[in-house]
Backbone and ligand atoms as CSV (ligand in chain L), in Angstrom:
chain,resi,resn,atom,element,x,y,z
A,1,MET,N,N,-6.710,-17.838,-15.392
A,1,MET,CA,C,-5.692,-18.831,-15.025
A,1,MET,C,C,-4.305,-18.345,-15.416
A,2,PHE,N,N,-4.216,-17.793,-16.658
A,2,PHE,CA,C,-2.918,-17.280,-17.118
A,2,PHE,C,C,-2.457,-16.125,-16.245
A,3,LYS,N,N,-3.441,-15.342,-15.824
A,3,LYS,CA,C,-3.112,-14.187,-15.008
A,3,LYS,C,C,-2.487,-14.638,-13.681
A,4,SER,N,N,-3.087,-15.687,-13.105
A,4,SER,CA,C,-2.572,-16.146,-11.814
A,4,SER,C,C,-1.207,-16.803,-11.997
A,5,LEU,N,N,-1.003,-17.475,-13.134
A,5,LEU,CA,C,0.305,-18.064,-13.428
A,5,LEU,C,C,1.354,-16.972,-13.541
A,6,LYS,N,N,0.942,-15.916,-14.265
A,6,LYS,CA,C,1.845,-14.785,-14.468
A,6,LYS,C,C,2.208,-14.156,-13.125
A,7,LEU,N,N,1.200,-14.055,-12.260
A,7,LEU,CA,C,1.409,-13.463,-10.935
A,7,LEU,C,C,2.356,-14.332,-10.116
A,8,THR,N,N,2.112,-15.650,-10.177
A,8,THR,CA,C,2.964,-16.589,-9.453
A,8,THR,C,C,4.405,-16.461,-9.931
A,9,PHE,N,N,4.557,-16.359,-11.240
A,9,PHE,CA,C,5.883,-16.220,-11.831
A,9,PHE,C,C,6.535,-14.927,-11.357
A,10,PHE,N,N,5.750,-13.878,-11.345
A,10,PHE,CA,C,6.263,-12.576,-10.905
A,10,PHE,C,C,6.732,-12.639,-9.456
A,11,VAL,N,N,5.933,-13.276,-8.629
A,11,VAL,CA,C,6.282,-13.409,-7.207
A,11,VAL,C,C,7.561,-14.216,-7.070
A,12,PHE,N,N,7.674,-15.294,-7.873
A,12,PHE,CA,C,8.865,-16.132,-7.840
A,12,PHE,C,C,10.099,-15.319,-8.220
A,13,ILE,N,N,9.978,-14.531,-9.293
A,13,ILE,CA,C,11.095,-13.696,-9.745
A,13,ILE,C,C,11.452,-12.679,-8.656
A,14,SER,N,N,10.422,-12.056,-8.070
A,14,SER,CA,C,10.661,-11.070,-7.009
A,14,SER,C,C,11.395,-11.718,-5.848
A,15,ALA,N,N,10.941,-12.922,-5.485
A,15,ALA,CA,C,11.552,-13.628,-4.362
A,15,ALA,C,C,13.006,-13.967,-4.692
A,16,SER,N,N,13.244,-14.410,-5.937
A,16,SER,CA,C,14.608,-14.749,-6.360
A,16,SER,C,C,15.499,-13.526,-6.280
A,17,MET,N,N,14.979,-12.404,-6.770
A,17,MET,CA,C,15.751,-11.163,-6.765
A,17,MET,C,C,16.047,-10.725,-5.335
A,18,PHE,N,N,15.057,-10.946,-4.472
A,18,PHE,CA,C,15.221,-10.582,-3.065
A,18,PHE,C,C,16.356,-11.388,-2.441
A,19,PHE,N,N,16.346,-12.707,-2.696
A,19,PHE,CA,C,17.388,-13.561,-2.117
A,19,PHE,C,C,18.741,-13.243,-2.741
A,20,TYR,N,N,18.728,-12.954,-4.047
A,20,TYR,CA,C,19.974,-12.613,-4.720
A,20,TYR,C,C,20.549,-11.335,-4.093
A,21,SER,N,N,19.679,-10.339,-3.884
A,21,SER,CA,C,20.162,-9.081,-3.324
A,21,SER,C,C,20.675,-9.273,-1.894
A,22,CYS,N,N,20.093,-10.265,-1.190
A,22,CYS,CA,C,20.556,-10.554,0.168
A,22,CYS,C,C,21.967,-11.124,0.161
A,23,THR,N,N,22.219,-11.986,-0.822
A,23,THR,CA,C,23.525,-12.643,-0.869
A,23,THR,C,C,24.611,-11.719,-1.382
A,24,THR,N,N,24.218,-10.610,-2.008
A,24,THR,CA,C,25.220,-9.700,-2.560
A,24,THR,C,C,25.288,-8.377,-1.778
A,25,THR,N,N,24.697,-8.371,-0.596
A,25,THR,CA,C,24.759,-7.130,0.186
A,25,THR,C,C,26.189,-6.868,0.649
A,26,THR,N,N,26.489,-5.630,0.876
A,26,THR,CA,C,27.837,-5.260,1.312
A,26,THR,C,C,28.050,-5.694,2.756
A,27,LYS,N,N,29.296,-5.699,3.155
A,27,LYS,CA,C,29.631,-6.100,4.529
A,27,LYS,C,C,28.918,-5.207,5.544
A,28,LYS,N,N,28.814,-3.951,5.204
A,28,LYS,CA,C,28.182,-2.988,6.104
A,28,LYS,C,C,26.724,-3.397,6.390
A,29,ASP,N,N,26.020,-3.825,5.313
A,29,ASP,CA,C,24.632,-4.247,5.475
A,29,ASP,C,C,24.521,-5.520,6.300
A,30,GLU,N,N,25.453,-6.439,6.070
A,30,GLU,CA,C,25.411,-7.725,6.776
A,30,GLU,C,C,25.564,-7.538,8.287
A,31,GLN,N,N,26.331,-6.518,8.638
A,31,GLN,CA,C,26.561,-6.282,10.061
A,31,GLN,C,C,25.371,-5.563,10.704
A,32,ASN,N,N,24.525,-5.009,9.872
A,32,ASN,CA,C,23.395,-4.254,10.398
A,32,ASN,C,C,22.177,-5.156,10.585
A,33,ILE,N,N,22.024,-5.652,11.799
A,33,ILE,CA,C,20.918,-6.578,12.101
A,33,ILE,C,C,19.574,-5.868,11.951
A,34,GLU,N,N,19.558,-4.600,12.283
A,34,GLU,CA,C,18.316,-3.830,12.224
A,34,GLU,C,C,17.737,-3.806,10.811
A,35,SER,N,N,18.611,-3.728,9.800
A,35,SER,CA,C,18.122,-3.658,8.418
A,35,SER,C,C,17.423,-4.964,8.018
A,36,THR,N,N,17.856,-6.099,8.582
A,36,THR,CA,C,17.216,-7.382,8.295
A,36,THR,C,C,15.797,-7.379,8.859
A,37,GLU,N,N,15.662,-6.851,10.073
A,37,GLU,CA,C,14.343,-6.782,10.699
A,37,GLU,C,C,13.411,-5.880,9.889
A,38,GLN,N,N,13.958,-4.789,9.382
A,38,GLN,CA,C,13.145,-3.862,8.598
A,38,GLN,C,C,12.659,-4.508,7.311
A,39,LYS,N,N,13.480,-5.370,6.728
A,39,LYS,CA,C,13.067,-6.041,5.496
A,39,LYS,C,C,11.849,-6.909,5.772
A,40,TYR,N,N,11.847,-7.584,6.917
A,40,TYR,CA,C,10.709,-8.438,7.279
A,40,TYR,C,C,9.454,-7.591,7.464
A,41,GLU,N,N,9.602,-6.501,8.168
A,41,GLU,CA,C,8.446,-5.634,8.396
A,41,GLU,C,C,7.907,-5.057,7.092
A,42,TRP,N,N,8.815,-4.900,6.144
A,42,TRP,CA,C,8.457,-4.303,4.872
A,42,TRP,C,C,7.583,-5.228,4.031
A,43,THR,N,N,7.607,-6.547,4.321
A,43,THR,CA,C,6.986,-7.525,3.435
A,43,THR,C,C,5.531,-7.840,3.768
A,44,ASP,N,N,5.246,-8.186,5.011
A,44,ASP,CA,C,3.889,-8.604,5.360
A,44,ASP,C,C,3.037,-7.415,5.794
A,45,CYS,N,N,1.764,-7.467,5.418
A,45,CYS,CA,C,0.859,-6.363,5.755
A,45,CYS,C,C,0.776,-6.174,7.266
A,46,GLN,N,N,1.005,-4.949,7.685
A,46,GLN,CA,C,1.011,-4.615,9.110
A,46,GLN,C,C,-0.371,-4.796,9.736
A,47,ASN,N,N,-1.396,-4.745,8.907
A,47,ASN,CA,C,-2.760,-4.831,9.434
A,47,ASN,C,C,-3.357,-6.241,9.365
A,48,CYS,N,N,-3.169,-6.922,8.219
A,48,CYS,CA,C,-3.843,-8.219,8.064
A,48,CYS,C,C,-2.889,-9.397,7.927
A,49,GLY,N,N,-1.577,-9.108,7.747
A,49,GLY,CA,C,-0.585,-10.182,7.696
A,49,GLY,C,C,-0.354,-10.816,6.340
A,50,MET,N,N,-1.106,-10.393,5.325
A,50,MET,CA,C,-0.909,-10.982,3.998
A,50,MET,C,C,0.419,-10.508,3.407
A,51,PRO,N,N,1.068,-11.348,2.561
A,51,PRO,CA,C,2.314,-10.918,1.912
A,51,PRO,C,C,2.025,-9.846,0.861
A,52,THR,N,N,2.462,-8.641,1.110
A,52,THR,CA,C,2.077,-7.522,0.247
A,52,THR,C,C,2.659,-7.612,-1.153
A,53,ASN,N,N,3.760,-8.356,-1.318
A,53,ASN,CA,C,4.353,-8.490,-2.653
A,53,ASN,C,C,3.440,-9.259,-3.610
A,54,ASP,N,N,2.434,-9.950,-3.053
A,54,ASP,CA,C,1.468,-10.654,-3.898
A,54,ASP,C,C,0.479,-9.683,-4.547
A,55,PHE,N,N,0.469,-8.441,-4.070
A,55,PHE,CA,C,-0.505,-7.468,-4.578
A,55,PHE,C,C,0.195,-6.178,-5.014
A,56,PRO,N,N,1.094,-6.273,-6.012
A,56,PRO,CA,C,1.881,-5.097,-6.403
A,56,PRO,C,C,1.027,-3.927,-6.895
A,57,ASN,N,N,-0.198,-4.207,-7.363
A,57,ASN,CA,C,-1.054,-3.133,-7.877
A,57,ASN,C,C,-1.812,-2.395,-6.778
A,58,TRP,N,N,-1.681,-2.870,-5.546
A,58,TRP,CA,C,-2.401,-2.241,-4.424
A,58,TRP,C,C,-1.474,-1.869,-3.272
A,59,GLN,N,N,-0.294,-2.432,-3.281
A,59,GLN,CA,C,0.673,-2.310,-2.178
A,59,GLN,C,C,0.924,-0.869,-1.717
A,60,VAL,N,N,1.061,-0.717,-0.413
A,60,VAL,CA,C,1.379,0.577,0.188
A,60,VAL,C,C,2.632,0.429,1.048
A,61,MET,N,N,3.554,1.384,0.903
A,61,MET,CA,C,4.765,1.389,1.719
A,61,MET,C,C,4.770,2.653,2.568
A,62,LEU,N,N,4.864,2.456,3.866
A,62,LEU,CA,C,4.801,3.590,4.782
A,62,LEU,C,C,6.030,3.602,5.675
A,63,LYS,N,N,6.590,4.792,5.881
A,63,LYS,CA,C,7.656,4.918,6.864
A,63,LYS,C,C,7.163,5.851,7.963
A,64,ALA,N,N,7.135,5.331,9.182
A,64,ALA,CA,C,6.682,6.120,10.325
A,64,ALA,C,C,7.452,5.694,11.563
A,65,ASN,N,N,7.757,6.641,12.432
A,65,ASN,CA,C,8.555,6.334,13.636
A,65,ASN,C,C,9.858,5.632,13.264
A,66,SER,N,N,10.452,5.993,12.101
A,66,SER,CA,C,11.683,5.385,11.577
A,66,SER,C,C,11.531,3.893,11.280
A,67,LYS,N,N,10.290,3.418,11.157
A,67,LYS,CA,C,10.055,2.010,10.824
A,67,LYS,C,C,9.368,1.902,9.475
A,68,ASN,N,N,9.736,0.855,8.726
A,68,ASN,CA,C,9.076,0.586,7.453
A,68,ASN,C,C,7.876,-0.322,7.683
A,69,LEU,N,N,6.717,0.118,7.236
A,69,LEU,CA,C,5.504,-0.668,7.392
A,69,LEU,C,C,4.886,-0.906,6.021
A,70,ALA,N,N,4.618,-2.171,5.703
A,70,ALA,CA,C,3.982,-2.487,4.425
A,70,ALA,C,C,2.503,-2.776,4.648
A,71,PHE,N,N,1.713,-2.466,3.628
A,71,PHE,CA,C,0.283,-2.772,3.674
A,71,PHE,C,C,-0.123,-3.353,2.331
A,72,CYS,N,N,-1.050,-4.311,2.336
A,72,CYS,CA,C,-1.450,-4.962,1.083
A,72,CYS,C,C,-2.297,-4.034,0.221
A,73,ALA,N,N,-2.948,-3.052,0.844
A,73,ALA,CA,C,-3.830,-2.139,0.107
A,73,ALA,C,C,-4.071,-0.890,0.963
A,74,PRO,N,N,-4.526,0.219,0.329
A,74,PRO,CA,C,-4.809,1.427,1.112
A,74,PRO,C,C,-5.753,1.148,2.280
A,75,ARG,N,N,-6.731,0.287,2.073
A,75,ARG,CA,C,-7.697,-0.033,3.131
A,75,ARG,C,C,-6.998,-0.414,4.446
A,76,CYS,N,N,-6.030,-1.330,4.340
A,76,CYS,CA,C,-5.325,-1.785,5.550
A,76,CYS,C,C,-4.527,-0.645,6.180
A,77,MET,N,N,-3.929,0.224,5.326
A,77,MET,CA,C,-3.166,1.340,5.878
A,77,MET,C,C,-4.087,2.311,6.628
A,78,PHE,N,N,-5.227,2.646,6.025
A,78,PHE,CA,C,-6.122,3.622,6.657
A,78,PHE,C,C,-6.720,3.068,7.957
A,79,ILE,N,N,-6.967,1.764,8.009
A,79,ILE,CA,C,-7.454,1.155,9.248
A,79,ILE,C,C,-6.371,1.279,10.321
A,80,HIS,N,N,-5.122,1.032,9.905
A,80,HIS,CA,C,-3.993,1.135,10.848
A,80,HIS,C,C,-3.811,2.578,11.324
A,81,LEU,N,N,-3.929,3.527,10.402
A,81,LEU,CA,C,-3.765,4.946,10.754
A,81,LEU,C,C,-4.896,5.434,11.659
A,82,ALA,N,N,-6.079,4.858,11.484
A,82,ALA,CA,C,-7.239,5.275,12.285
A,82,ALA,C,C,-7.123,4.818,13.739
A,83,ASP,N,N,-6.229,3.848,13.989
A,83,ASP,CA,C,-6.010,3.359,15.350
A,83,ASP,C,C,-4.998,4.275,16.041
A,84,SER,N,N,-5.505,5.211,16.811
A,84,SER,CA,C,-4.630,6.226,17.397
A,84,SER,C,C,-3.663,5.657,18.433
A,85,SER,N,N,-3.899,4.428,18.902
A,85,SER,CA,C,-3.034,3.853,19.942
A,85,SER,C,C,-1.628,3.543,19.431
A,86,ASN,N,N,-1.453,3.403,18.098
A,86,ASN,CA,C,-0.116,3.059,17.591
A,86,ASN,C,C,0.730,4.289,17.227
A,87,ASN,N,N,0.153,5.477,17.295
A,87,ASN,CA,C,0.871,6.734,17.007
A,87,ASN,C,C,1.479,6.824,15.610
A,88,VAL,N,N,1.037,5.975,14.697
A,88,VAL,CA,C,1.612,5.999,13.343
A,88,VAL,C,C,1.149,7.245,12.575
A,89,ALA,N,N,-0.132,7.579,12.688
A,89,ALA,CA,C,-0.690,8.701,11.930
A,89,ALA,C,C,0.021,10.022,12.227
A,90,THR,N,N,0.537,10.152,13.448
A,90,THR,CA,C,1.173,11.414,13.838
A,90,THR,C,C,2.676,11.428,13.560
A,91,SER,N,N,3.215,10.332,13.031
A,91,SER,CA,C,4.664,10.290,12.799
A,91,SER,C,C,5.031,9.743,11.428
A,92,ILE,N,N,4.235,10.120,10.416
A,92,ILE,CA,C,4.490,9.643,9.053
A,92,ILE,C,C,5.692,10.380,8.460
A,93,GLU,N,N,6.662,9.597,7.958
A,93,GLU,CA,C,7.829,10.197,7.311
A,93,GLU,C,C,7.731,10.089,5.791
A,94,LYS,N,N,7.178,8.983,5.323
A,94,LYS,CA,C,7.046,8.784,3.876
A,94,LYS,C,C,5.900,7.807,3.609
A,95,MET,N,N,5.134,8.079,2.567
A,95,MET,CA,C,4.037,7.179,2.239
A,95,MET,C,C,3.950,6.996,0.724
A,96,GLU,N,N,4.064,5.743,0.295
A,96,GLU,CA,C,3.934,5.457,-1.132
A,96,GLU,C,C,2.752,4.527,-1.354
A,97,VAL,N,N,1.789,5.002,-2.156
A,97,VAL,CA,C,0.660,4.158,-2.543
A,97,VAL,C,C,0.804,3.858,-4.039
A,98,THR,N,N,0.003,2.931,-4.541
A,98,THR,CA,C,0.118,2.545,-5.953
A,98,THR,C,C,-1.009,3.179,-6.765
A,99,ASP,N,N,-0.625,3.995,-7.756
A,99,ASP,CA,C,-1.610,4.632,-8.641
A,99,ASP,C,C,-2.349,3.531,-9.412
A,100,TYR,N,N,-3.671,3.548,-9.352
A,100,TYR,CA,C,-4.456,2.462,-9.948
A,100,TYR,C,C,-4.269,2.365,-11.461
A,101,TYR,N,N,-4.129,3.501,-12.137
A,101,TYR,CA,C,-3.972,3.475,-13.602
A,101,TYR,C,C,-2.549,3.157,-14.038
A,102,THR,N,N,-1.572,3.827,-13.428
A,102,THR,CA,C,-0.182,3.643,-13.897
A,102,THR,C,C,0.533,2.507,-13.176
A,103,THR,N,N,0.001,2.041,-12.044
A,103,THR,CA,C,0.608,1.042,-11.148
A,103,THR,C,C,2.002,1.463,-10.658
A,104,GLN,N,N,2.270,2.770,-10.712
A,104,GLN,CA,C,3.528,3.307,-10.181
A,104,GLN,C,C,3.310,3.736,-8.726
A,105,LYS,N,N,4.401,3.705,-7.956
A,105,LYS,CA,C,4.309,4.187,-6.569
A,105,LYS,C,C,4.270,5.722,-6.585
A,106,ILE,N,N,3.298,6.288,-5.870
A,106,ILE,CA,C,3.128,7.739,-5.822
A,106,ILE,C,C,3.031,8.196,-4.362
A,107,ASP,N,N,3.201,9.489,-4.145
A,107,ASP,CA,C,3.119,10.030,-2.786
A,107,ASP,C,C,1.676,9.931,-2.268
A,108,GLY,N,N,1.489,9.129,-1.231
A,108,GLY,CA,C,0.150,8.901,-0.700
A,108,GLY,C,C,-0.461,10.111,-0.026
A,109,THR,N,N,0.403,11.060,0.410
A,109,THR,CA,C,-0.127,12.217,1.131
A,109,THR,C,C,-0.703,13.266,0.190
A,110,THR,N,N,-0.364,13.174,-1.107
A,110,THR,CA,C,-0.915,14.132,-2.076
A,110,THR,C,C,-1.816,13.441,-3.102
A,111,ALA,N,N,-2.086,12.146,-2.897
A,111,ALA,CA,C,-2.899,11.378,-3.845
A,111,ALA,C,C,-4.387,11.694,-3.677
A,112,PHE,N,N,-5.161,11.306,-4.706
A,112,PHE,CA,C,-6.623,11.445,-4.678
A,112,PHE,C,C,-7.210,10.037,-4.579
A,113,TYR,N,N,-8.123,9.845,-3.625
A,113,TYR,CA,C,-8.656,8.515,-3.344
A,113,TYR,C,C,-10.142,8.439,-3.686
A,114,VAL,N,N,-10.499,7.462,-4.553
A,114,VAL,CA,C,-11.901,7.289,-4.943
A,114,VAL,C,C,-12.529,6.167,-4.115
A,115,THR,N,N,-13.716,6.438,-3.575
A,115,THR,CA,C,-14.430,5.413,-2.799
A,115,THR,C,C,-15.704,4.986,-3.514
A,116,GLY,N,N,-16.273,3.894,-3.054
A,116,GLY,CA,C,-17.582,3.430,-3.533
A,116,GLY,C,C,-17.600,2.860,-4.937
A,117,SER,N,N,-16.430,2.622,-5.542
A,117,SER,CA,C,-16.403,2.132,-6.923
A,117,SER,C,C,-16.655,0.623,-6.970
A,118,ASP,N,N,-16.810,0.117,-8.218
A,118,ASP,CA,C,-17.028,-1.325,-8.370
A,118,ASP,C,C,-15.707,-2.105,-8.396
A,119,LYS,N,N,-14.587,-1.413,-8.211
A,119,LYS,CA,C,-13.283,-2.092,-8.170
A,119,LYS,C,C,-12.906,-2.376,-6.720
A,120,THR,N,N,-12.662,-3.623,-6.422
A,120,THR,CA,C,-12.288,-3.980,-5.056
A,120,THR,C,C,-10.826,-4.414,-5.002
A,121,SER,N,N,-10.209,-4.134,-3.876
A,121,SER,CA,C,-8.824,-4.535,-3.648
A,121,SER,C,C,-8.838,-5.937,-3.031
A,122,PRO,N,N,-7.673,-6.520,-2.722
A,122,PRO,CA,C,-7.672,-7.846,-2.079
A,122,PRO,C,C,-8.470,-7.869,-0.773
A,123,MET,N,N,-8.706,-6.681,-0.190
A,123,MET,CA,C,-9.421,-6.615,1.082
A,123,MET,C,C,-10.889,-6.221,0.919
A,124,GLY,N,N,-11.322,-5.975,-0.313
A,124,GLY,CA,C,-12.725,-5.587,-0.525
A,124,GLY,C,C,-12.844,-4.119,-0.872
A,125,LYS,N,N,-13.843,-3.439,-0.289
A,125,LYS,CA,C,-14.039,-2.001,-0.536
A,125,LYS,C,C,-12.762,-1.258,-0.179
A,126,ASP,N,N,-12.401,-0.288,-1.018
A,126,ASP,CA,C,-11.119,0.368,-0.755
A,126,ASP,C,C,-11.097,1.816,-1.214
A,127,PHE,N,N,-10.025,2.495,-0.842
A,127,PHE,CA,C,-9.740,3.848,-1.311
A,127,PHE,C,C,-8.789,3.687,-2.495
A,128,VAL,N,N,-9.268,3.957,-3.718
A,128,VAL,CA,C,-8.442,3.712,-4.915
A,128,VAL,C,C,-7.625,4.970,-5.226
A,129,PRO,N,N,-6.282,4.845,-5.202
A,129,PRO,CA,C,-5.417,6.030,-5.301
A,129,PRO,C,C,-5.008,6.435,-6.726
A,130,PHE,N,N,-4.929,7.746,-6.932
A,130,PHE,CA,C,-4.452,8.320,-8.203
A,130,PHE,C,C,-3.587,9.540,-7.886
A,131,SER,N,N,-2.546,9.749,-8.709
A,131,SER,CA,C,-1.716,10.941,-8.490
A,131,SER,C,C,-2.396,12.176,-9.080
A,132,LYS,N,N,-3.196,11.962,-10.164
A,132,LYS,CA,C,-3.840,13.107,-10.822
A,132,LYS,C,C,-5.336,13.135,-10.513
A,133,GLN,N,N,-5.832,14.324,-10.237
A,133,GLN,CA,C,-7.261,14.490,-9.940
A,133,GLN,C,C,-8.122,14.107,-11.147
A,134,GLU,N,N,-7.636,14.427,-12.368
A,134,GLU,CA,C,-8.397,14.083,-13.591
A,134,GLU,C,C,-8.586,12.570,-13.690
A,135,ASP,N,N,-7.537,11.826,-13.341
A,135,ASP,CA,C,-7.622,10.361,-13.400
A,135,ASP,C,C,-8.633,9.849,-12.375
A,136,ALA,N,N,-8.613,10.453,-11.193
A,136,ALA,CA,C,-9.565,10.051,-10.152
A,136,ALA,C,C,-10.992,10.313,-10.630
A,137,GLN,N,N,-11.184,11.471,-11.311
A,137,GLN,CA,C,-12.522,11.814,-11.799
A,137,GLN,C,C,-12.990,10.863,-12.895
A,138,SER,N,N,-12.112,10.540,-13.847
A,138,SER,CA,C,-12.556,9.638,-14.921
A,138,SER,C,C,-12.773,8.220,-14.391
A,139,PHE,N,N,-11.961,7.807,-13.424
A,139,PHE,CA,C,-12.162,6.488,-12.806
A,139,PHE,C,C,-13.509,6.449,-12.084
A,140,MET,N,N,-13.809,7.534,-11.384
A,140,MET,CA,C,-15.066,7.599,-10.623
A,140,MET,C,C,-16.262,7.464,-11.564
A,141,GLN,N,N,-16.177,8.117,-12.730
A,141,GLN,CA,C,-17.274,8.028,-13.706
A,141,GLN,C,C,-17.375,6.629,-14.305
A,142,GLU,N,N,-16.231,6.056,-14.639
A,142,GLU,CA,C,-16.230,4.730,-15.284
A,142,GLU,C,C,-16.647,3.610,-14.351
A,143,HIS,N,N,-16.350,3.766,-13.085
A,143,HIS,CA,C,-16.566,2.657,-12.140
A,143,HIS,C,C,-17.538,2.986,-11.008
A,144,ASN,N,N,-18.485,3.856,-11.317
A,144,ASN,CA,C,-19.548,4.190,-10.354
A,144,ASN,C,C,-19.013,4.589,-8.972
A,145,GLY,N,N,-17.932,5.334,-8.971
A,145,GLY,CA,C,-17.377,5.796,-7.692
A,145,GLY,C,C,-18.305,6.785,-7.018
A,146,LYS,N,N,-18.102,6.965,-5.714
A,146,LYS,CA,C,-19.003,7.811,-4.945
A,146,LYS,C,C,-18.385,9.178,-4.663
A,147,LYS,N,N,-17.114,9.162,-4.260
A,147,LYS,CA,C,-16.497,10.392,-3.804
A,147,LYS,C,C,-14.974,10.354,-3.956
A,148,ILE,N,N,-14.378,11.549,-4.114
A,148,ILE,CA,C,-12.911,11.653,-4.149
A,148,ILE,C,C,-12.459,12.329,-2.855
A,149,TYR,N,N,-11.513,11.700,-2.189
A,149,TYR,CA,C,-10.959,12.250,-0.943
A,149,TYR,C,C,-9.486,12.605,-1.134
A,150,SER,N,N,-9.046,13.652,-0.432
A,150,SER,CA,C,-7.611,13.886,-0.299
A,150,SER,C,C,-7.161,13.080,0.914
A,151,PHE,N,N,-5.851,12.917,1.084
A,151,PHE,CA,C,-5.357,12.137,2.216
A,151,PHE,C,C,-5.813,12.748,3.548
A,152,GLU,N,N,-5.722,14.073,3.652
A,152,GLU,CA,C,-6.072,14.759,4.913
A,152,GLU,C,C,-7.537,14.540,5.299
A,153,GLU,N,N,-8.391,14.352,4.295
A,153,GLU,CA,C,-9.825,14.205,4.583
A,153,GLU,C,C,-10.198,12.824,5.133
A,154,ILE,N,N,-9.282,11.853,4.981
A,154,ILE,CA,C,-9.632,10.486,5.383
A,154,ILE,C,C,-9.305,10.285,6.866
A,155,ASN,N,N,-10.292,10.565,7.705
A,155,ASN,CA,C,-10.132,10.361,9.151
A,155,ASN,C,C,-10.865,9.077,9.567
A,156,LYS,N,N,-10.913,8.849,10.851
A,156,LYS,CA,C,-11.519,7.619,11.367
A,156,LYS,C,C,-12.987,7.474,10.943
A,157,ASP,N,N,-13.730,8.581,10.991
A,157,ASP,CA,C,-15.146,8.544,10.612
A,157,ASP,C,C,-15.325,8.144,9.153
A,158,VAL,N,N,-14.446,8.692,8.292
A,158,VAL,CA,C,-14.520,8.385,6.857
A,158,VAL,C,C,-14.184,6.905,6.627
A,159,VAL,N,N,-13.181,6.410,7.336
A,159,VAL,CA,C,-12.791,4.994,7.208
A,159,VAL,C,C,-13.971,4.100,7.556
A,160,VAL,N,N,-14.655,4.389,8.656
A,160,VAL,CA,C,-15.813,3.593,9.074
A,160,VAL,C,C,-16.929,3.698,8.037
A,161,LEU,N,N,-17.201,4.944,7.597
A,161,LEU,CA,C,-18.283,5.190,6.637
A,161,LEU,C,C,-18.049,4.487,5.297
A,162,GLU,N,N,-16.831,4.588,4.763
A,162,GLU,CA,C,-16.568,4.096,3.411
A,162,GLU,C,C,-16.217,2.612,3.327
A,163,LEU,N,N,-15.786,2.024,4.418
A,163,LEU,CA,C,-15.337,0.626,4.341
A,163,LEU,C,C,-16.317,-0.376,4.943
A,164,LYS,N,N,-17.392,0.114,5.513
A,164,LYS,CA,C,-18.321,-0.829,6.179
A,164,LYS,C,C,-19.078,-1.649,5.144
L,1,ZN,ZN,ZN,-3.628,-6.041,4.535
């Protein structure tokens, strides 16, 4: 209960800071309508629609085709990337995933992802990201993980296999 209160408080503070930053933006930003649209896209999960700021320990930020795309968890991002019709996978400019141990944003393209563990994200079975291979290995041992993947190894077949 305390945890959820703390989370609610955190979300409230984040929202307050967001509105505060909106009211103090420079004139240049105010004139840029496109930046307002990007902020909206940055918030809700591109795959499932959940507000990603509610899940700071799982959140993924992706920039592709010059657009900012937010995801509530790696699972939603990999499902989106596996859909070749959106051309996102072939035009990635920047990808930040959240390291499970440090909860810091790390480069998703060089991260190590553990599957099959007993830790679930807001979406269920997931690819749990780590910046260090040693961390991925110790997490896998502690939480009955099945396998460690690099970003390049996670294709459509792997997404289907690991998330079903
Ligand atoms: Zn999602």
